[in-house]
All heavy atoms as an XYZ file, in Angstrom:
713
protein
N     103.124    106.098    128.613
C     101.891    106.018    127.838
C     101.558    104.513    127.476
O     102.472    103.763    127.395
C     101.963    106.723    126.509
C     101.248    107.985    126.500
S     101.293    108.764    124.860
C     101.545    110.433    125.426
N     100.254    104.206    127.414
C      99.984    102.828    127.056
C     100.011    102.657    125.544
O     100.091    103.550    124.790
C      98.432    102.474    127.553
O      97.603    103.386    126.720
C      98.344    102.747    128.981
N      99.950    101.349    125.052
C     100.080    101.113    123.629
C      98.706    100.900    123.002
O      98.547    100.626    122.007
C     100.937     99.783    123.510
C     102.406     99.994    123.610
O     102.816    101.207    123.526
O     103.121     99.092    123.849
N      97.625    101.309    123.773
C      96.288    101.155    123.299
C      95.802    102.626    123.102
O      95.740    103.381    123.988
C      95.320    100.521    124.378
O      95.976     99.225    124.669
C      93.973    100.356    123.803
N      95.315    102.845    121.864
C      94.751    104.337    121.593
C      93.451    104.399    122.234
O      92.687    103.436    122.683
C      94.608    104.297    120.138
C      95.137    103.052    119.528
C      95.388    102.109    120.650
N      93.020    105.694    122.494
C      91.823    105.942    123.194
C      90.674    105.446    122.385
O      90.722    105.324    121.131
C      91.776    107.420    123.407
C      92.672    107.990    122.397
C      93.773    106.871    122.222
N      89.462    105.089    123.130
C      88.274    104.677    122.445
C      87.712    105.707    121.516
O      87.072    105.448    120.450
C      87.242    104.132    123.424
C      85.973    103.713    122.774
O      86.055    102.695    122.003
O      84.977    104.248    123.051
N      87.780    106.944    121.951
C      87.151    108.055    121.284
C      88.097    109.234    121.216
O      88.649    109.587    122.235
C      85.875    108.418    122.056
C      84.940    109.497    121.230
N      83.566    109.394    121.483
C      85.167    110.339    120.270
C      83.088    110.316    120.689
N      84.013    110.820    119.895
N      88.420    109.802    119.963
C      89.375    110.685    119.877
C      88.916    111.772    118.768
O      88.319    111.243    117.822
C      90.788    110.209    119.554
C      91.960    111.258    119.442
C      92.212    111.727    120.889
C      93.044    110.487    118.942
N      89.285    113.028    119.033
C      88.840    114.131    118.006
C      90.010    115.098    117.809
O      90.858    115.239    118.696
C      87.688    115.014    118.526
O      87.403    116.034    117.699
N      90.179    115.585    116.583
C      91.250    116.491    116.276
C      90.784    117.900    116.482
O      91.547    118.921    116.335
C      91.806    116.352    114.767
C      90.693    116.582    113.795
C      92.384    114.935    114.607
C      91.297    116.782    112.356
N      89.529    118.102    116.886
C      88.975    119.453    117.118
C      89.281    120.004    118.577
O      88.847    119.283    119.529
C      87.449    119.468    116.936
C      86.882    120.782    117.162
O      87.542    121.853    117.240
O      85.547    120.900    117.238
N      90.046    121.008    118.734
C      90.391    121.435    120.152
C      89.193    121.857    121.015
O      89.407    121.760    122.270
C      91.281    122.703    119.847
C      91.769    122.578    118.513
C      90.745    121.859    117.749
N      88.097    122.169    120.499
C      86.952    122.478    121.327
C      86.269    121.198    121.664
O      85.219    121.383    122.524
C      86.029    123.400    120.552
O      85.515    122.771    119.390
N      86.488    120.026    121.282
C      85.859    118.785    121.600
C      86.314    118.353    122.928
O      87.579    118.297    123.280
C      86.084    117.798    120.612
O      85.667    116.497    121.003
N      85.468    117.700    123.780
C      85.821    117.022    125.002
C      86.815    115.792    124.769
O      87.506    115.332    125.723
C      84.620    116.588    125.787
C      83.579    116.601    124.712
C      83.987    117.605    123.604
N      86.739    115.295    123.572
C      87.616    114.080    123.222
C      89.029    114.445    122.631
O      89.642    113.584    122.148
C      86.797    113.178    122.286
C      85.507    112.733    122.969
C      84.286    113.235    122.522
C      85.477    111.838    124.035
C      83.074    112.885    123.176
C      84.389    111.370    124.501
C      83.225    111.859    124.102
O      81.982    111.418    124.761
N      89.306    115.785    122.684
C      90.601    116.281    122.091
C      91.633    115.905    123.087
O      91.547    116.034    124.356
C      90.544    117.694    121.808
C      91.766    118.273    121.360
C      92.195    118.099    120.002
C      92.621    118.971    122.173
C      93.353    118.667    119.592
C      93.843    119.558    121.744
C      94.188    119.373    120.378
N      92.808    115.246    122.633
C      93.885    114.907    123.469
C      95.271    115.217    122.666
O      95.675    114.432    121.786
C      93.788    113.534    123.895
C      94.901    113.062    124.879
O      95.644    113.918    125.452
O      95.216    111.996    125.112
N      95.916    116.250    122.969
C      97.039    116.851    122.147
C      98.264    115.788    122.282
O      98.834    115.527    121.191
C      97.539    118.099    122.629
C      98.680    118.798    121.854
C      98.312    119.030    120.446
O      97.120    119.403    120.080
N      99.203    118.928    119.491
N      98.610    115.275    123.427
C      99.778    114.304    123.529
C      99.537    113.070    122.663
O     100.481    112.578    122.015
C      99.873    114.012    124.925
C      99.215    115.201    125.615
C      98.117    115.659    124.798
N      98.319    112.552    122.686
C      97.926    111.331    121.916
C      98.135    111.675    120.401
O      98.649    110.903    119.671
C      96.596    110.856    122.216
O      96.535    110.557    123.641
C      96.251    109.593    121.412
N      97.631    112.747    119.894
C      97.605    113.213    118.540
C      99.090    113.472    118.061
O      99.509    113.127    116.984
C      96.787    114.477    118.419
C      95.361    114.212    118.484
C      94.579    115.578    118.359
C      94.643    113.385    117.377
N      99.935    113.967    118.928
C     101.316    114.319    118.737
C     102.046    112.877    118.499
O     102.963    112.768    117.646
C     102.048    115.027    119.654
C     101.623    116.430    119.620
C     102.187    117.317    120.765
O     102.811    116.778    121.713
O     101.963    118.541    120.804
N     101.657    111.910    119.201
C     102.263    110.516    119.012
C     101.981    109.921    117.684
O     102.774    109.129    117.151
C     101.779    109.706    120.192
C     102.355    108.376    120.313
C     102.206    107.623    121.449
N     102.649    106.301    121.340
C     102.363    105.232    122.330
N     101.571    105.601    123.272
N     102.973    104.177    122.148
N     100.788    110.174    117.122
C     100.391    109.752    115.808
C      99.430    108.644    115.973
O      99.749    107.556    116.621
N      98.259    108.895    115.320
C      97.200    107.781    115.458
C      96.816    107.309    113.954
O      96.617    108.223    113.065
C      95.857    108.352    115.963
C      96.098    108.570    117.479
C      94.745    107.347    115.884
C      96.169    107.453    118.401
N      96.824    106.094    113.716
C      96.440    105.527    112.303
C      95.058    104.935    112.640
O      94.697    104.346    113.627
N      94.138    105.102    111.425
C      92.808    104.667    111.513
C      92.642    103.629    110.373
O      92.947    103.987    109.191
C      91.850    105.744    111.462
C      92.004    106.721    112.621
C      90.417    105.164    111.449
C      91.666    106.120    113.882
N      92.149    102.441    110.646
C      91.707    101.525    109.639
C      90.203    101.407    109.647
O      89.741    101.059    110.774
C      92.369    100.159    109.838
C      92.469     99.368    108.656
C      93.396     98.127    108.819
N      94.796     98.484    108.941
C      95.539     98.304    110.066
N      95.007     97.643    111.094
N      96.801     98.686    110.091
N      89.465    101.791    108.702
C      88.018    101.789    108.630
C      87.539    100.738    107.568
O      87.900    100.951    106.349
C      87.427    103.105    108.355
C      85.944    103.219    108.389
C      85.235    103.066    109.549
C      85.332    103.400    107.208
C      83.854    103.089    109.506
C      83.921    103.588    107.140
C      83.215    103.438    108.254
N      86.814     99.812    108.014
C      86.327     98.767    107.078
C      87.551     98.057    106.361
O      87.443     97.750    105.196
C      85.382     99.210    106.107
C      84.033     99.542    106.809
C      82.973    100.076    105.737
C      81.749    100.398    106.344
N      80.688    100.710    105.360
N      88.729     97.962    107.068
C      89.861     97.243    106.499
C      90.684     98.203    105.533
O      91.738     97.688    105.029
N      90.301     99.509    105.448
C      91.014    100.430    104.563
C      91.645    101.562    105.375
O      91.028    102.077    106.201
C      90.105    101.003    103.496
C      90.732    102.130    102.665
C      89.439     99.965    102.699
N      92.918    101.784    105.181
C      93.542    102.938    105.805
C      92.953    104.365    105.440
O      92.838    104.469    104.244
C      95.013    102.863    105.420
C      95.982    103.754    106.245
C      96.256    103.108    107.684
O      96.133    101.877    107.719
O      96.414    103.930    108.484
N      92.715    105.058    106.493
C      92.024    106.321    106.217
C      92.974    107.402    106.805
O      93.386    107.276    107.938
C      90.638    106.414    106.887
C      89.630    105.464    106.396
C      89.164    105.775    104.913
N      88.620    107.127    104.827
C      87.302    107.364    104.528
N      86.505    106.374    104.428
N      86.945    108.610    104.321
N      93.298    108.529    106.149
C      94.029    109.601    106.650
C      93.217    110.913    106.729
O      93.838    111.916    107.140
C      95.168    109.828    105.608
C      96.124    108.751    105.542
O      96.451    108.092    106.555
N      96.533    108.520    104.244
N      91.928    110.829    106.549
C      91.157    112.141    106.536
C      90.055    112.072    107.645
O      89.044    112.689    107.647
C      90.385    112.206    105.231
C      89.484    111.042    104.902
O      89.631    109.911    105.544
O      88.603    111.076    103.970
N      90.334    111.371    108.704
C      89.526    111.165    109.914
C      89.513    112.322    110.804
O      90.611    112.671    111.360
C      89.693    109.855    110.593
C      88.833    109.704    111.831
C      89.520    108.686    109.622
N      88.413    112.963    111.160
C      88.371    114.116    112.088
C      88.003    113.609    113.446
O      88.577    114.226    114.467
C      87.189    115.124    111.670
C      87.360    115.579    110.291
C      88.173    116.826    110.200
O      88.305    117.613    111.275
O      88.830    117.075    109.114
N      87.301    112.565    113.594
C      86.955    111.969    114.865
C      86.531    110.583    114.700
O      86.052    110.179    113.598
C      85.753    112.805    115.496
C      85.264    112.399    116.854
C      84.225    113.307    117.365
O      83.752    114.222    116.657
O      83.882    113.102    118.548
N      86.796    109.765    115.809
C      86.386    108.266    115.701
C      85.955    107.827    116.971
O      86.263    108.466    118.163
C      87.533    107.459    115.171
C      88.657    107.234    116.159
C      88.580    106.242    117.077
C      89.793    108.014    116.181
C      89.555    106.075    117.979
C      90.817    107.768    117.040
C      90.679    106.817    117.987
O      91.712    106.578    118.910
N      85.123    106.626    116.995
C      84.738    106.043    118.194
C      84.775    104.534    117.861
O      84.160    104.047    116.973
C      83.297    106.315    118.612
O      82.984    105.551    119.777
N      85.641    103.844    118.522
C      85.831    102.360    118.366
C      84.547    101.563    118.768
O      84.101    100.731    118.090
C      87.035    101.820    118.971
C      88.313    102.486    118.253
C      87.315    100.380    118.783
C      89.695    102.220    118.950
N      84.220    101.876    120.105
C      83.141    101.118    120.775
C      81.850    101.387    119.952
O      81.001    100.397    119.873
C      82.953    101.480    122.231
O      82.631    102.856    122.372
N      81.523    102.569    119.504
C      80.365    102.834    118.726
C      80.441    102.505    117.226
O      79.338    102.450    116.551
C      79.905    104.267    118.924
C      79.608    104.488    120.371
C      79.258    106.070    120.644
O      79.003    106.820    119.624
O      79.342    106.455    121.815
N      81.512    102.197    116.730
C      81.810    101.873    115.477
C      81.540    102.997    114.313
O      80.750    102.728    113.365
N      82.129    104.128    114.470
C      81.953    105.179    113.414
C      83.184    106.044    113.495
O      84.028    106.148    114.299
C      80.678    106.065    113.710
C      80.630    106.681    115.119
C      79.958    106.161    116.238
C      81.273    107.848    115.553
N      80.137    107.095    117.323
C      80.938    108.070    116.939
C      82.052    108.797    114.957
C      81.299    109.270    117.562
C      82.456    109.984    115.616
C      82.139    110.184    116.929
N      83.188    106.800    112.261
C      84.245    107.801    112.050
C      83.599    109.007    111.413
O      82.502    108.919    110.929
C      85.407    107.342    111.178
C      84.833    107.030    109.692
C      86.118    106.271    111.668
C      85.995    106.779    108.714
N      84.229    110.234    111.642
C      83.710    111.445    111.082
C      84.809    111.928    110.081
O      85.964    111.952    110.423
C      83.517    112.573    112.146
C      82.122    112.674    112.426
C      81.848    113.851    113.311
N      80.654    113.605    114.070
C      79.432    113.615    113.592
N      79.218    113.972    112.352
N      78.377    113.387    114.312
N      84.400    112.161    108.784
C      85.276    112.692    107.779
C      84.701    114.025    107.267
O      83.495    114.216    107.270
C      85.529    111.604    106.689
C      86.174    110.550    107.208
C      84.295    111.320    106.049
N      85.638    114.833    106.756
C      85.227    116.198    106.176
C      84.544    115.916    104.778
O      84.915    114.916    104.051
C      86.385    117.072    105.949
N      83.625    116.797    104.455
C      82.968    116.767    103.123
C      83.665    117.778    102.235
O      83.221    118.811    101.950
C      81.576    117.192    103.382
C      80.473    116.278    103.887
C      79.130    116.865    104.127
C      80.307    115.219    102.856
N      84.724    117.323    101.752
C      85.500    118.167    100.818
C      85.906    119.377    101.456
O      86.422    119.486    102.566
N      85.730    120.561    100.774
C      86.195    121.883    101.189
C      84.989    122.675    101.851
O      85.202    123.850    102.134
C      86.833    122.624    100.165
C      88.076    121.898     99.617
C      88.719    122.770     98.540
C      90.122    122.113     98.118
N      90.824    122.929     97.136
N      83.969    122.027    102.034
C      82.788    122.752    102.658
C      82.922    123.075    103.955
O      83.413    122.288    104.763
C      81.528    121.893    102.415
C      81.092    121.699    101.032
C      79.798    120.890    100.753
C      79.610    120.649     99.374
N      78.250    119.893     99.128
N      82.522    124.240    104.497
C      82.620    124.695    105.787
C      81.284    125.227    106.328
O      80.491    125.654    105.545
C      83.715    125.663    106.032
C      85.078    125.153    105.690
C      83.557    126.937    105.243
N      81.031    125.270    107.588
C      79.880    125.839    108.183
C      80.102    127.345    108.485
O      81.122    127.914    108.074
C      79.558    125.119    109.539
C      80.503    125.362    110.688
O      81.553    126.113    110.501
O      80.373    124.650    111.737
N      79.172    127.989    109.063
C      79.199    129.456    109.138
C      80.311    129.832    110.097
O      80.656    131.061    110.241
C      77.865    129.927    109.547
C      77.422    129.454    110.856
C      76.053    129.984    111.231
N      75.566    129.392    112.515
C      74.645    129.946    113.243
N      74.093    131.038    112.985
N      74.332    129.348    114.377
N      80.801    128.995    110.946
C      81.946    129.275    111.757
C      83.391    129.033    111.316
O      84.388    129.127    111.898
C      81.735    128.678    113.160
C      80.456    128.884    113.814
N      80.137    130.072    114.371
C      79.305    128.181    113.994
C      78.966    130.159    114.947
N      78.455    128.944    114.699
N      83.341    128.489    109.965
C      84.604    128.062    109.357
C      85.150    126.714    109.558
O      86.229    126.395    109.154
N      84.433    125.941    110.308
C      84.852    124.655    110.637
C      84.283    123.709    109.476
O      83.241    123.976    108.906
C      84.202    124.128    111.904
C      84.709    124.837    113.164
C      84.058    124.279    114.536
N      82.623    124.429    114.363
C      81.961    125.070    115.229
N      82.518    125.786    116.140
N      80.700    125.107    115.090
N      85.028    122.656    109.121
C      84.743    121.703    108.019
C      83.351    121.012    108.347
O      83.182    120.578    109.446
C      85.882    120.814    107.905
C      86.605    120.880    109.194
C      86.372    122.246    109.843
N      82.578    120.877    107.371
C      81.400    120.070    107.486
C      81.830    118.529    107.421
O      82.692    118.197    106.746
C      80.372    120.279    106.325
C      79.689    121.651    106.420
C      78.815    121.735    105.174
C      78.830    121.807    107.623
N      81.200    117.824    108.361
C      81.562    116.380    108.382
C      80.389    115.348    108.174
O      79.332    115.837    108.260
C      82.240    116.057    109.661
O      81.344    116.261    110.778
C      83.528    116.868    109.913
N      80.729    114.161    107.842
C      79.685    113.177    107.642
C      80.169    111.925    108.606
O      81.339    111.653    108.759
C      79.554    112.734    106.285
C      78.426    111.705    106.070
C      80.900    112.133    105.630
C      78.035    111.512    104.580
N      79.202    111.318    109.215
C      79.532    110.225    110.092
C      79.346    108.874    109.275
O      78.242    108.665    108.723
C      78.485    110.226    111.222
C      78.713    109.314    112.299
C      77.757    109.475    113.352
C      78.082    108.942    114.704
N      77.116    109.158    115.729
N      80.345    108.117    109.238
C      80.331    106.818    108.436
C      80.360    105.696    109.547
O      81.172    105.654    110.599
C      81.515    106.556    107.650
C      81.594    107.720    106.513
C      82.936    107.575    105.743
C      80.430    107.718    105.508
N      79.423    104.584    109.352
C      79.440    103.577    110.337
C      80.197    102.337    109.849
O      80.043    101.939    108.595
C      78.000    103.220    110.725
O      77.346    104.269    111.369
N      80.788    101.627    110.692
C      81.464    100.386    110.279
C      82.512    100.048    111.312
O      82.722    100.769    112.214
N      83.325     98.886    111.146
C      84.261     98.546    112.099
C      85.558     99.550    112.014
O      85.912     99.899    110.922
C      84.694     97.146    111.603
C      84.223     96.970    110.296
C      83.085     97.959    110.140
N      85.971    100.040    113.238
C      87.021    100.911    113.220
C      88.171    100.304    114.064
O      87.953     99.670    115.157
C      86.508    102.228    113.945
C      87.743    103.185    114.180
C      85.392    102.858    113.348
N      89.427    100.434    113.433
C      90.570    100.015    114.293
C      91.458    101.126    114.454
O      91.777    101.841    113.399
C      91.266     98.885    113.428
C      90.475     97.676    113.279
C      91.219     96.749    112.314
O      92.471     96.356    112.528
O      90.617     96.314    111.409
N      91.985    101.430    115.560
C      92.997    102.517    115.736
C      94.253    101.983    116.324
O      94.294    101.051    117.058
C      92.421    103.505    116.722
N      95.417    102.629    115.867
C      96.689    102.170    116.316
C      97.579    103.296    116.354
O      97.406    104.316    115.740
C      97.187    100.967    115.394
C      97.363    101.442    113.976
C      98.525    102.038    113.551
C      96.365    101.334    113.096
C      98.621    102.347    112.180
C      96.438    101.708    111.808
C      97.591    102.185    111.318
O      97.705    102.569    109.968
N      98.734    103.202    117.186
C      99.745    104.294    117.126
C     100.643    104.097    116.068
O     101.117    102.992    115.802
C     100.424    104.214    118.522
C      99.685    104.766    119.689
C      99.131    104.011    120.754
C      99.300    106.126    119.660
C      98.595    104.452    121.656
C      98.632    106.598    120.809
C      98.254    105.831    121.805
N     101.033    105.144    115.396
C     102.030    105.124    114.349
C     103.420    105.359    115.013
O     103.607    106.370    115.484
C     101.784    106.039    113.274
C     100.446    105.929    112.621
C     100.091    107.134    111.737
O     100.602    108.317    111.912
N      99.182    106.868    110.675
N     104.252    104.362    114.975
C     105.588    104.441    115.678
C     106.678    104.218    114.717
O     107.839    104.138    115.084
C     105.553    103.523    116.796
O     105.389    102.176    116.461
C     104.623    103.852    117.877
N     106.438    104.117    113.403
C     107.573    103.731    112.504
C     108.555    104.895    112.193
O     109.600    104.656    111.911
N     108.110    106.112    112.205
C     108.910    107.262    111.815
C     110.179    107.409    112.601
O     111.261    107.409    111.986
N     110.186    107.538    113.923
C     111.436    107.732    114.694
C     112.313    106.515    114.680
O     113.548    106.776    114.533
C     110.949    108.130    116.104
C     110.266    109.513    116.103
O     110.559    110.334    115.218
O     109.529    109.754    117.054
N     111.799    105.363    114.847
C     112.686    104.182    115.073
C     113.358    103.958    113.635
O     114.466    103.414    113.607
C     111.951    103.018    115.477
O     110.745    102.801    114.628
C     111.408    103.153    116.889
N     112.681    104.102    112.579
C     113.307    103.824    111.219
C     114.382    104.802    110.976
O     115.512    104.410    110.478
C     112.241    103.890    110.082
C     112.859    103.884    108.724
C     111.248    102.795    110.260
N     114.193    106.077    111.315
C     115.263    107.102    111.184
C     116.463    106.780    112.065
O     117.605    107.023    111.575
C     114.699    108.481    111.447
N     116.328    106.404    113.163
C     117.321    106.066    114.046
C     118.249    104.969    113.534
O     119.386    104.896    113.656
C     116.878    105.702    115.486
C     116.386    106.932    116.254
O     116.675    108.121    115.761
O     115.579    106.872    117.215
N     117.571    103.858    113.033
C     118.181    102.703    112.562
C     118.993    103.141    111.300
O     120.108    102.667    111.083
C     117.202    101.582    112.128
C     116.567    100.939    113.383
C     115.506     99.988    113.070
O     115.172     99.799    111.766
O     114.779     99.473    113.933
N     118.475    103.964    110.479
C     119.241    104.413    109.220
C     120.383    105.179    109.586
O     121.400    105.217    108.951
N     120.369    106.045    110.655
C     121.500    106.782    111.089
C     122.589    105.848    111.488
O     123.788    106.090    111.347
C     121.060    107.774    112.254
C     120.320    108.906    111.646
O     120.310    109.145    110.474
O     119.638    109.535    112.514
N     122.255    104.850    112.355
C     123.284    103.828    112.774
C     123.964    103.175    111.638
O     125.138    102.899    111.651
C     122.699    102.851    113.697
C     122.253    103.500    115.001
O     122.698    104.606    115.247
O     121.295    102.967    115.701
N     123.176    102.782    110.492
C     123.760    102.034    109.442
C     124.811    102.968    108.583
O     125.710    102.460    108.034
C     122.694    101.632    108.520
N     124.521    104.341    108.690
C     125.376    105.212    107.822
C     126.731    105.444    108.626
O     127.688    105.772    108.091
C     124.658    106.505    107.578
C     123.492    106.385    106.668
C     122.763    107.593    106.433
O     123.066    108.617    107.035
N     121.753    107.545    105.569
N     126.674    105.436    109.988
C     127.828    105.642    110.767
C     129.029    104.700    110.697
O     128.858    103.685    110.231
C     127.455    105.852    112.212
């Protein structure tokens, strides 16, 4: 896999931009310089993210979302496995 996240990604399985292996690897989103954990979909080239509107859902049970515009940075989260491995070596 490459170290560059995709330009457009969605967590909705019915979306054409859904990519399970990439989501399993872990994606971090920085929007306007602030770390966001509630992003449903993003596009780096178009400069927007989609976030859920609280607990509101549409008639099909999917969360209602709002599109926010601004600079988007995406990166892979890789700290979890490597930190755990280093900690195990230190204890042995």
